[in-house]
N, C-alpha and C positions, 0 to 999 in steps of 0.2 A: 504493499498499500504505500501510495506519495506521502500521504499524511504521516505515516506508523511512528510513532513513539518509543523508545527504545531505549530500557534502562540495562546497564552493564555494572553488575555486579564485582567491582573487583578485587583480586586477593589482596591479601593483606603484608606479604613480605615483599620487600623491594626488588627482589633479583625477578618473582613471580609475576608481579607487576609490568617487569620488561619484558618477559617471556611472553605475556598477554597482548603486546603492542602487534605481532602481527595478527592475530584474530581482530583485532579491533580495526586494522586497516583492510582487512578483507572483508568486514561485518559492511563496512561504510563503502567500500566502493560496488558492493552488491546492494546496496541501498542507500542512494547518493542523497535522494530526497528527505529521509527518516530522520530524524531529530533522535542522537543518541547521546544519552546522557550518562556519564560513570559515576557510580558509589563508589566513594574511597575511604579511608582512615586518615585522620589528619594528617599531613604532612606529604601523600601521597599524590594530591592533588599539584604539587610543584614537580612533582616529577615528570608529573603527564603536561605541564603547562607550554604551549606553545605546539601541542599536538593538532592538528589538521583535520584528525578523525574522528573527533569525539566533538558534541558542540557545547556541552557543560562539567561541570562536576559539580556532584553534591559530596561533601564533607561531611562524615558523621561516624564516630568511634563505635565498633560493633561490639563490646567488650560485655559479657552477662546479658542477663536478660532484660536490663533496661536499655540497655545499647544495643539490641537486637530490636526492642519497642520503638525508640527512639530511629532507630533507621527505616523500620517498617513505616512510620508516620510519613520520614522524610522521602522514601520512596512511592508511597501512596500520592505524596503531593504533585510529583512528576506525571501522574495517570497514566502511567507506561501502560502500552498494548502488550507490550511483550518485553520479560525481565528475562538476560542472560546470564546463569549463575556460573562462574569461573572459580570461586571455593568449594571446596568439597565438604563444607560442613554444615550440618544439621541449620545450625542459626544462619545461615546463607540462604538458606531455603525457607526457614522463616520470615526473614526479612521479606525473600521474595512474596511469599503468602501474605503477608499483611501489606502490602504494595497494592492488593484486588488486583492484578493484571491478571487479563484473561486469557495469557498464554506466559507458561513458567517455564524456562528452561534448561536442566540440568543433571549431571549424569546422577545416576541412582545409587548413591553412597549413604553409610551414617543412617540407615533408617529412614531417609527421607522419603523416600519417592512417593507417599501420598500426598506429599504437599507441591508436588510439580504436576504438571498438565501434559510436561514431555520429555520424559525420563529415559537418559540413554544408557545404555550398559556402558560401565566404565571398561578401560583398557585392563588387562591382566599387569598386575603389577609386581607378580611375583619378580619379574626381571625390572631394573631401571627405565621408566618410560620418562623421558624429557616433559616436564610441565607444558614446556610451549608445543610439542606435541597432542600432550593430554587438551589444551585448550583447541588447538587446530581439531580435533576430533570432536570436540563439541560441536563447533561452525558447522561441521560439514552433517556429522549425524543428526544433531539438533535443530541446527538454522537453518540446513540446506547450502551453506557457504563451504566452499573447499578452500584452505589456505595455502593457498601456492607457495607464496614468495613467504617463506619464514625467519628472515633476515628481523631481527628486532629493531628497533630505531626509537630514537627520540628526540625533542628539537632544543635547542638552546636560545631561550629570550634576551632582547636586550637589556631588561632590567637584570636578569641573573648575570650577565655577564659584567653590568656595571658593581653588582654588589661581589663578585669574585676578583675585581680589577684588585683591592687591596693585596691579595694573596700572590695572584700573579705580579703585581707590582715587586714585591718584595723577593721573588722566585727568578725574575729576570725570564726574557725568551726560549732558556732552553731551561727543563727540568723535569724532572720524572716523579710521580708520586706513589709513595709506600701506603698501603694498606693495612694495617698487620692486625686489625681487630675483626673479631666473628661472635654471632651471636652466643659461640659457646666456645670453653676455654679448650676443646680439644680440638680444633679447630686453627687454633693460632700459634703460628711458628715461631719457635722462641725467638726471644727480643734481641739477644746479642745476633742474629744471624740476621735479623732485619739493618741492625747497624753495620754490619759485615759489608751487605748489597750495597746499602747506600755508600760506603765508601767505595766499592765499585765503582758505582755511576757513576761518581764525581771524580775518581782517577782515572778512568780506562774510558767517559763516554763528552766528560765534559760536562755535565749536568748538576744544577741544584737538584737537593733532594728535599719534598714536601712530603709532609707527614701528616694523613689523612687519618681522621676518625668519628665516631659516634661521639654527643657530647660526654655518652659513659664511659666513656672508652680516653678521657683526658689523663687518668692517671698514667694510664700503657702508654700514650705517647709521649710522656714527660719521661719515663723509664726510658724509652730508646732515644731522646735527646740527651740525657744523660750517657750513655752506650756511646753514642757517635761519636767518632774522633774528627769529623769533619761539622762546621755550619749546618744546620738544617732548620727551613721553614716549619713551624708548627701549624698546623691550617687552624688547631682547636681553638688557638687563640684570636681566630678571625670570626667563630660563631658561622660557619656555614651553615645552611640546610639545603635540602636536596636539590633543589634548584642554581642555587651556586656552584653545589658539587658537580650540577653537569658541567658550568661554563669551566670549572678548574679543569676537570679530565678533558674535556673535549681539545682542550690547549696542550694537556701534557704529553711529552716526545713516548712515555711509557709508563706503565700501570705494574706494580706487582702487588699482589694482592693476595692473602687466602680467600677460600669459597665463601664470597660473601657479597651483598646488593651492589658494590661500588664494580665490581667486576664486569657484570651485567650492565651497567651505566655506560662505562669506560666501552664494550661491545657495543650498543646498542651506537655510540658515536663514532665508530672506527676509531678508538684509539688502541694503539698496540696496548698488548695485556698479557703479561706471566702469570698465572693461576695457580696457586698451590693447593693441592687438594690432597687430604687424610683428616679424619679416616671417613669421611663421604666418599661416595662413589662418583666420578664426575659427568657417568651418564645419562645423570637427573636433571642435568644442565645441560647438558649438549647444545650448543650455539653455532649455527651455519654464517659464522662469519670468518673471515680473514686475520692475520695480525694477530693469533694468538699464540701463547703455547702450554699446554697443561703440565705442571708436573707434578706425577703423582707418589706416593710415599710406597705403594708399591705398585708400578708398574707391568709385573708379570704374574698380578693376580690372575687365574682364569677367567674366561669372561664369562664364565658360571657361575659364578661365585660374585657376591655384591660385599663392597669395601665396607660398607655400613657395619656386614656382619663379622666382620676379620677387626676388629679395633686395632687389637695390638699388632697384629701383621700391619697395618696399615697407619700407625700411630705419623702424624705430619712432623716428629720430630727426626725421623728416620730421612727427612729430603737435605741435605747435604747443602751448603752454601754454594757449592760447586756446579750443582745442579741448577741452583738458580740463576747464577749467574752465567754459564752457559744459556741458558734459556735466552735471557737479556743481550746477549751478544747477538744470538740470532736474528731475534729482531731489530737489532740496531744494526744490523750489517755487519758483525764484526765474525761471524761461525759463517760456517757452509749455507749459502741460501737454499742450496735443495732442500735444506730440512724444510717437512710441513708441516700444518699448525696440528699435529697429533701430538698427544702424551710424551713428554721425552723423558727417557731412562737413564735412571741416575748412571754416572759414570762410576762404579762401586770397583 
């Protein structure tokens, strides 16, 4: 319908939200005249700012019963004809049901099938399925829209560039970003190794190093500053949000990061990225983008095994500084250019 109003319930994690952008693009292309609104948690509206594929964002927390009820009221205010539910939680389906949309599309997971009008059988998750492909399957099977182009994408606005300008000015025209945090402690590569990579970036590539992290990771960044043998820029001192972080990463020569949201932001902006995986399995977050190197804690784990289920064998501290520097050099042109964007095996 040319006047259809469609509400997209977006994932809560930064990386998952980025991996949903190909699905947003495909729905927009299939329904160019529709009014597309994204319902996001606070902060993710800044991540999606500037994207031409959505018309508006509704920002509402969805934690707990009160959050779900409030989000449901906000969704009802859109008067949607269709709600597409990207998260797999019961709470997200409840929000869609509360919107009173006549069509509610989502995977039949978490006992929520009765809240949906168009329930889609979920993919088999015994083996890793990238969230990007998960959302694309929902679009194909539920909305009837194939997602042929699965490359994630984001936009940077002029306002975001202005808010990132103080960090960029402190870093200069040639800089790398290190992102040492993660939502789980076991996904964080050791502090002293990030400090060693910072020295390598400065000595071998002439790059200024910027440390980036979430507000709660300030102590971690300060610990790395204290461990570094070179001057670095601590972006935590500039109070970046997700919007200004986009602008910073878009201008970086390379990002070195644990398996966390900024990796996806950088990938969506075309920034060369080295991502460290342990103990999570890299196949959950496969991204079809160039200019990336994945360094795995255990690259020789048999394909039928999932790294998450073998935490000891895939502990992140098994990754050496040499492995990461080799991957950085490959991206920045100091190593064999024939190396592909496939996992880098440790040189043990």
